[in-house]
N, C-alpha and C positions, 0 to 999 in steps of 0.2 A: 504494500500500500504506500502511496505517496504521502509522506508526512510533511505538509507545508509548514506546520508550526515549528517543527524541529529545524527545518531548513531556514526559516525566518530567524530563529534564535542564533543559528550558526552564522548567518550573514550579518546580523546585528553585532555579534561578538567580534566580527572582523572590522568593526567601526564604519560600516556603511550607513548612509542616512536612511531614515525610515522610508522615504519615498523610493529610494533605490531598492531597498529590501522588498517593498511591495511590488515594484515593477518586475523584479527578477522572479519573485514567487508566482506572480500572475502569468508571466511568460512560460515558466516551466509547467504550470498547471495546464495551460492551453496546449503545450506541446505533448504532454502526457495524454490528454484527451484526444488529440489529433492522431496519435499513434494507434489508439484503440480503434478508431474508425478505419484506419488503413488496414488493420488486421481483418476486419470484416470484409473489406473490398478484396483482399488477397484470398480469403476463403471462397468468395464468389468466383474469383478467377480460377482457382484450383478445381472447382466443380465443373467449369467449362472446358477444362483440358481434355477430358475423354472425347467430347464432341469435336473439338478442334482437331484432335489426332485422327478421328474417323474421317473428317472432311479431307485432311491432307492425304491419307491413304487412298481414299476414293479418287481424289484428283490425280494422284500418282499412277493409278491404274487406268483411269479414263483418258488422260491426255495422250499417252503413247498409242492407245487404241484409235483415238480420233486422228492422230497424225500419221499412223502407220497404215 
């Protein structure tokens, strides 16, 4: 789990201003959320791979027959 409070404490301990701590924390929270959405898109992509493979095999068989 992404612990924003612990990260904010660590950044504040490094003598960063509160505004900078908030900006960094918000940016990292958004990046963590964005990565989760990408994983869903990748899962959709991997489900499409068998169909894509079938289309390529079919094209590999059909094109030589059409040209030959």
